[in-house]
N, C-alpha and C positions, 0 to 999 in steps of 0.2 A: 193440555195438548189436544189438538184436533186431529182426528184420524182421517187421512186421505181415503176417499172413496175407492179409487183404483189401486191396483197392485204397484208395488214399490220394489225396485231392484237396486242392489249395490253392485257396482261393476269396477274392479280394479284395473289399474293400467288403462284408463279411459281416455288418456289424451291423445291416443293415435292408434292406427292399425286396427287389430281386431276389436279391442275394447271400444274404440270410437264408434266403429261400425255397429256393434251390438247395441250400444246405448242409443244411437240414432234410430236403429230399427225398432226397439222396444218403445221408445218415445212415440214413434209413428203408429204403434199398435196400442196406444192408450195407457202405457205404463207411466209412472213417475220414476225418474232415475236419479240416483246418488252417485256422483262420478268421483272415484278415487284417483287423484292425480298428484304427482310431485309438485307441479306448478299449476295450481288450479286456474283455469280460465274458460270463459263460456265459449263452447264451439258454436260456429256459424249456424249449424242446423238447429241449435237450441234457442236462437234468437226468436222472441215472440212467444216462447213457451216457458218462461223463467218460473212460473208458478209450479212446474212439474219437474224442474231440474235443481238439483242441489250440488253444489261443488264443495268437495272436501279435499284437504291436504292429506296425502297418504304416501307413506314411505314404508316399503315392505322390510326394510332393515331395522325400522324402529319398532320394538316389541310393544310399545304403548299406543301405536298408531291405530290398530284395528278397533280397540275398545272406544277410543274417542270418536272415531268415524261412525261406528254403529250408534253410539249414544247421540251423536249430532243429527244422524239421519232419523232417529226415532223422534227427536224433539221436533224436527221439520215435518215429518209425514205421519207420525204416530204408528208407523207399521213397517215391517221389512218382510216381503214375500219370497225374495230370491237373492242369492248371492252369485255372481259370475266372478270367479277368481281367475283373472286373465293375465295379471302382471306376472312377468317371468324374465329370466336371463339364461343366456347360453354361453359357455366358455368352451370353445372348440379344442379341447385337448384330450389325448388319450388318458386312460387311468393310470398309465405310467408317468406321462408328462405333468399331469395335474399335481398340485401340492394341496395340502389340508385347506388352505385358504380358499382355493378355487371350489373344491367340493363343498365346504361350509357355506360359501356364498350362494351356490345353486340350491342347496338344501334350504337355506334361510329364506330365499325369495319364492322358490318353486313349490316348497312343501310346508315349511313351518308357518309362513306368513298366511297361506290360505287356511291352514287349520285355525289359527288364531281369529281370522276374520269370521269364519263360520261359527266358531265358539262364541264370539262376541255377539253375533246376531241370532244365536241358537233359541233363546227364549221366544223371540218374535216369530222366527221361522216355524217353530212348534205350535205357537199360539194360532197361526194362520189356518192350520189344519192341512195345508197343501203347500208347504215351504218347498223351494226348490233351490238346489245347489248345482252349479256347473263348475267343474275343475277343469281348466284348459290345460290338458295333459299334452300328449303328442304321440304320434307313432313311434317316436323313440322311447316311449313308455311301454310299448308292446314288443319291440325287437331292437337289437343294436345294429344299426344299419352300416356303421363303419367304425373304424378305430377312433377317429377324431370325435365321433358322437358318443363315445362310451361314457365319459364323465357326465354329460348331460343326461344320458339314459339312466344313470343311477337315480338322479333326482326325479325324473319323469316316471320311471317305474314306481317310485314311491308316491308320486302324485296320483297315479292311478289307483294304487292301494288306498290312498286317503279318500278318494271318492267312494270306494266300496265300503270303507269303514264308516263313513258318514251315513251312507245309505242304510247300513245295518243299525247305527245308532238311532236313527230317527224314523225308521219305517213305521213304526206303531204310532207315531204322532204325525203322519202324513208327509213327512220330509222325504223327498226323493232326490237322489244325487246321481249325476251322470259325469263320467270321465269323457270329455270330448278329445279325440285323438286325431289331429289333423297331421298330414305330411307337410310338404312346403306350401306356405300361405304367402301370398305376394305382399309382404311387409318388409320393412327396412331390415330386420333380423335375418330373413331368409334369402333376400336378394343378395345380401352381403356373403352368404355362406354357399350359395349355389350359382352355377353358370346357366342354370335353366332359365329361360326368359320368363319375366314375371307374368306374361299374359298366358303362360302355360302352367302356371301354379293356381292352386285354389284361391279364389278371390275372397278377401275379408268380408265383402257384402254377402257372398253366398254362405260363408260360415256363420255369419250373424243370422241369416235366415234360419239356418238349421238350429241354432241355439234358441231362437225365439220359438221355433216349433216345439222343442224339448220342454221348454218352460211352460208351454200351453197344454201339454198332455195331462189327462186326468191321472189320479193316484193309481188307478187300475192299468195304467200303461207305462210302467216304469221302465226306463231304458238305463242299464247299468253302464254301458260303454257305447260310444259312437265313433266309428273310425271313418276318416275322410281322407281320400288321396287324389293327387292330381296325376299320378302315374301307375303303371301296372307293376304290382308286386304279387308274389305267390299267394299270400293271405290277405293283403289289404289293398 
């Protein structure tokens, strides 16, 4: 196994939206990227850079998916320096309307799958001495904005806690974890849920720049949470 010289990031939900922009931004900054997708296909921005792009089939509902992906990425690049756990789902129901299947599905994708992915990459992240984990949480992991966001908030509060727990577990090994908590981002998910015009939402490209910055920080500049909003709120 040959070890890639540059840093390597695993990015889930990389086929569109935030994940796609994060992967493109990291590639442009010299990273190699392993793209976790339900239907793997080479993005247009990756054409000509195939040596630094790895495509992986990834299904957050498949409990064996994370270990296979991490193993494949290690075989390809010989290292893993960062995990960006971006894949997520939202079922817009109150905690009264939701049934157990709804709650279980959001916890499975938004919390349990990211934990498994980080666990699968843990030895490599620790070995690097400056491993980085980004958990794409949400401002819904910091406050319950509305009744219909309540069930989603349950999972995203847990996602924020996951980032803190990873930070605690890996700090002595140089692993740093950040819960990135955006409000509305101009993706298919947000535009389907809000009447706010897409051009007045946080843009995925801007969020990608923020994530790239967080990944670049030294161990001595650990950021536990990063809140991003497109609109005025009392605290965010």
